[in-house]
N, C-alpha and C positions, 0 to 999 in steps of 0.2 A: 504494500500500500504506500502511496505517496506520503512523505512526511507532512506536507501541507494539509492534505486531507485528514491525516491522523490528528493534527493540531486542531483543525476545525471541528472534528467530531468530539474531541476532548473538551473544547470550549463549550460546545452545545451540551454535553453531559454535565459539566460543572454548572453551567447556567441553569439547566432544568433542576438539578439538585438544590441550587441556591433559591430558586423560586418555590420549590415544593417544601423544603425543610430548612429555612434560613437559620434557625437556631443551631441545628446540627452542623451545618457547613461553617458557620462562624466559629463555633467552638473547635471544630477540627482544624481550622486555619489559625487558631490561637488568638482570635479577636474577641472583643467584648460582644455579647449578644446584642445586635442591632438589626432586627428583622428587616426594617425598611431599607437600610443601607445594603444589606446582603441581597435583597431582592433587586435593587437597582443594579448591583454588580452582576447578578444573574441575568437580568434583561440585556445588559451590555454584552455579556458573553454569548448568549443565544443569538443576538443580532450579528455580532462579528463572525461567529462560526457559520451561520447560515449564509451571510454575504460572501464569505470566503469560499464556500462550496459552490456558490452560483457564479462567482467572478472568474475571469481568466486573464492571463497576461500580466501586464504591469499593475492592473487594478488588484489582482489577487496578491501580488507581492506587497503592495502598499497596505492591504488589509492585514497581512501577517505582521508587518512592521508596526501597525497601530497598537497592537497588544503588547 
């Protein structure tokens, strides 16, 4: 599997987990429980992962660099 595709899928997985169980993800990452902040992070990760899968060429490279 392409490393960029793996990164994008990993971002989506972390994002979905952050949206579904924000307290668990925050504690796993060593952060103070802040559900709203963790959900914002999750939304960002899902969006970046999805856009990376859909993009190609230089746009895809730039999306990888954003994270």
